[in-house]
N, C-alpha and C positions, 0 to 999 in steps of 0.2 A: 501283653500283657501278662505276665511269668507268673505270680504268684500262685493264682491257682483260678480255676475257670472262672467264678463270679468273686473277685478279690474287693468286691465293695458293698459285700450281704451287709444289712443293716447299717448303712449309712446313706448321710440324707444330702442330697446333693441340687444346689440352686443354678438352674441357666438362664442369663439375660436372652433374648432374640434368639427364642427355641422354636417359631415356628415355621423356619426354614432355613436353610446352605448351613453351616459352617453349624451354627447353635442348635440346628432340629439333630446333624448329623451326630455332637458330643451330647448331647440329652437320652441320644439311644445308642453309644457305645457306653455309657454309665452306666443305662439301664440294663445291657448286657450284660455289664460287670457287676450286676447287682443293687445297684442303688435307685431307692427311692428320690422319683429325679421330681422336684419343683419349680415346671417350666413355667416361665415369663416373657409373654412378650403381647403385642396388641392384636394379633391378627389369630381371632377365635377356630379358623378354619383351620388353620394351619397347626395349632394346637391339638383340636381334636384328630387327627388324622397322626399326630407323635401318640397321642393315647395310644389309640391301636398298637401306633405299632410298639411301645413300650410293652402294654399288656401279649399283646402277640411273641416278645421275646422272656417273657415271663416275667417282668416285675412290675410294677407299680410307680404311679406318679400322682399329683397334684397340677393342673388345670390355675395359671394363674394370668387371665386378661388383663392386663395391666401396660398405660403407658408410662416409659421407665422414663419419663418427665416430670409423672405423679409424685414428688420428692414424698408426699404424706403416704401414700400410698405405698411405698419401699415400707416407711415404719410400721404401719399396718403389716404387710407379708411378713416383716417378722418378726411382729403381738404374735401372727397367729403359726410359722416356724418353732417359736418357743411353747407356743401353748400345746401345739400338736407331737412335740420331737423333744426339744427341751436343746438343740444345739443342732450346731449347724457343720457337718464335714469339710462339706465342697464349696465353694462359690467360683462359678463361672460366667465372669464379667464380660459377654459377647456382643451384647447389643451397637451398634452403632450406623451411621450415618455416613455418607459419601462426602455431603457440602458441596457448595456452589463453587464448581471451577471457572473462573477469572481472577483479572490481574487483583491486588489486594483492593485496591481503590475503588474498585466497580463493585465487590462482596455485600450482596446486603447484608444492611443491618443484622435484618429475623434471618437469616440463613448463616448467618457464624453465629450468631447465641444458639441456635439450633444443635449446630457440632458442637460446641461445646458443653450443651446444657445435656446430650445425647450421652457422646463421648468419653466424657470427664465431669462431670461434674456427678451424674445420674451414679456414677462409679464409686464417687466419694459417698454419696448418702449412702450405697451401698456397704460401704467396709463401714461405716457408721452406726449403719441400721444392727449389723450384723454381727461386729466383731463380739461382743458377750458369746455370740452363738458359740465363734468359731473358735473361743477361748477355752470352750466346752467341751468341744471335739477332744479324741485321744490323737488325731493325726488331721488337723486343720488341712487344707489346702485350698487356695487361691491362684486363678489361673484370668488373667485380665489379657482381650486379645488387643495386637500391638498391630505395627506396620514397618515397612522398611521407609514411608513416608517420613516418621517420627525421628527418623537421623540424615532421610536422604530429599535434601529441601529443595523440590521442585517449583517451579513454575507453572501461577494457576490452581494451585494445591493449599491454599495456607491454611484456611478455615479446618483441613481434615490432618495435615501433616502437624500443623500446630495444638490441637486437642489431643493426637496421639504422641507427640513428644513429653506433652504436659502428662498425659497417661501413664508411662512409662516412670515418671519423676514418681507420681501416685504410688506407683508398688513400689518402687525402689524403698521408700519411705516406709508403707509399712512395712515391708520388707525388717526394714535396720530398726523397727518398733517393737517385732516382733519375735527375734534373732531370736532370744534367750527361752521361746514358746515354743511348744511342736508344732506353729503354723509354719507352711512353707508354702512363701509366692512369688512366686514366677512369671515373668509378659511371654507371648508366644507370640513371633510374627508365620502367621501360614505361609506368607506370599501370594501371588498371583493364584489365586481357584476357581476354580466353575459355580460361580454364586448370581444372585441377581444385582448386586450390588461392583463387582466385576465388570457386570456385562453394563451395566446403566455409566461406570464413567470412563470404559474401554471397548466403545460398541463396534469397533471394525474385526475386534480381534477374533480367532476363532474361539469356543469355550474348550472347544473337543481337545486341544491341546495344553489346556490347564489338567490342575489336578484335581479331582472329586475331592468333596467337603467331609467324604468318608473316609480319604485318602489319609484327611488331616487331622481329624478328629482321633484317629487310630495315636496319634500321639502325643494331642491335649492329654488322653486316659494316661497315660505314661505320669502325667507333673500332675495328676489329682490321687495317684498310688500312695499306700501308706510308705510306703518304700523309695518314694521319692524324697531326697532329703535336702537337695538344694533350693538356697533361697538367693532373691536379690538378682537372677538370673532375666537372662533373654534368649527362648529357644528360638533359634531361626529354621522354620522349617524347607524353605528351598535348598540351606548348606547344610540340614541336616543335624547340626551341635548346639551344645548349649553355648553360650556368649556371655563374655564380662562386661559390665558395662563398664566405660574407661571412660577416661579424662582424655581430652584435646591434646597432643603430643605439643 
């Protein structure tokens, strides 16, 4: 955080999947930077814990218990943000599910639909609903949480990998459409992180060998600052650098 101690004072930031893991850590990092955080998640208890932490950091938040698959609820949220704040400065699309781990031919259709609904379609609706509010911000910032699985197609992880690959294209498309505006849009790959989702898909892994969500969140915060001017890029946290999306050689 290089600009001031609270570079996001007076900013409005919306974070999905904010009740635990990376989403919780990002929401708290944004609050510590001065933002008013609109925290979206299904888990009310986790949101209440976040609210206590946000207040302890000297900031304020709005708790939104919402299943991100409730698409009409996303539009109701956009209406509420518009009525209260008239704009949205930061959108972090973090909510995700790991999807069923099995051969594609054995993936249950309901599990496939859930992965697409949460990891992809919900983010489309977020963009559609929040686009007018982001365009009213002086420096709108959008960050979507992606994964190395989006470009490294491994066996038995089809629903997750496909949804994240499509999310990358969604982010790049919106970046291209807003290139001439103050909005900056990027994807962020946290890599293996000490979260519950990681433990579910890699149960034999020692979580203490992985970075904590708070470590990842500090870099995500950088992409949300008004001074961050890149758009349509991928920040790869394991590599520690910003990457270009490239056509296959």
